[in-house]
Every structure is written in C-alpha cells, then in structure tokens.
C-alpha positions in Angstrom: 0.1 78.1 -96.4 -2.4 77.3 -99.1 -4.6 80.2 -97.8 -1.9 82.7 -98.3 -1.2 81.3 -101.8 -4.9 81.5 -102.7 -5.1 85.1 -101.5 -1.9 86.1 -103.4 -3.2 84.5 -106.6 -6.6 86.2 -106.3 -5.1 89.6 -105.6 -2.5 89.2 -108.5 -5.2 88.2 -110.9 -7.5 91.0 -110.0 -4.8 93.6 -110.2 -3.6 92.2 -113.5 -7.1 92.5 -114.9 -7.4 96.0 -113.6 -4.1 96.9 -115.1 -5.0 95.5 -118.6 -8.1 97.6 -119.0 -8.3 99.5 -122.3 -9.5 102.8 -120.7 -6.7 103.4 -118.2 -7.3 107.1 -118.2 -10.9 106.6 -116.9 -9.8 104.5 -114.0 -10.0 106.2 -110.7 -8.5 105.4 -107.3 -12.0 104.5 -106.0 -12.5 102.0 -108.8 -9.1 100.4 -108.1 -9.8 100.3 -104.4 -13.1 98.7 -105.0 -11.5 96.0 -107.2 -8.9 95.3 -104.6 -11.5 95.1 -101.8 -13.7 92.8 -103.9 -10.7 90.5 -104.6 -9.8 90.6 -100.9 -13.4 89.7 -100.0 -13.4 86.9 -102.5 -10.1 85.5 -101.1 -11.5 85.7 -97.6 -14.6 83.8 -98.6 -12.5 81.2 -100.3 -10.4 80.8 -97.2 -13.6 80.5 -95.0 -14.9 77.8 -97.4 -11.7 75.9 -97.1 -11.8 76.1 -93.4 -15.4 75.0 -93.3 -14.5 72.0 -95.6 -11.6 71.1 -93.2 -14.0 71.2 -90.2 -16.5 69.1 -92.0 -13.8 66.5 -92.8 -12.8 66.5 -89.2 -16.4 66.0 -88.1 -16.8 63.1 -90.5 -13.7 61.5 -89.1 -14.9 61.9 -85.6 -18.3 60.4 -86.5 -16.6 57.4 -88.1 -14.3 56.9 -85.1 -17.3 57.0 -82.8 -19.1 54.4 -84.9 -16.0 52.2 -84.9 -15.7 52.5 -81.2 -19.3 51.6 -80.6 -19.1 48.6 -82.9 -16.0 47.3 -81.1 -17.9 46.9 -77.9 
C-alpha cells in the first residue's frame, strides 16, 4: 500500500511542477512524457529500495534467530 502511495505522490508532484512552469507554450508532448517517465522511474527506484530494505530487515531477523537458536543449545 505504501508503494502505491509513494508512486502517486511522486507522479502528482512531478506533474504539478510541470504544470507550473512559466513557459507553458514551449512545453511539448515529448517533454511532458519525459517528465512522467522520469517520475515513474524514480518511483520504481524508491519502491525497489523499500523492498531491498524489507529484505535486509528480514535477513537480519533470520540471522538473529539463528544465533539465538545456536546459543540455546
């Protein structure tokens, strides 16, 4: 759920910045598409980082549990 919220916020922020530019007549579809693609890539990178952090936390938990199990013997 937090991944979809992150993606929504990044996309909304990037589109808001693109919409507030002072030279609206100079904006082209290609520029807008590039901004959306960049925002999408940034959101995907953020989601991957969050997933990696979750995996690292799980690995740390597993390591701690293994140490506790070996100490109990």
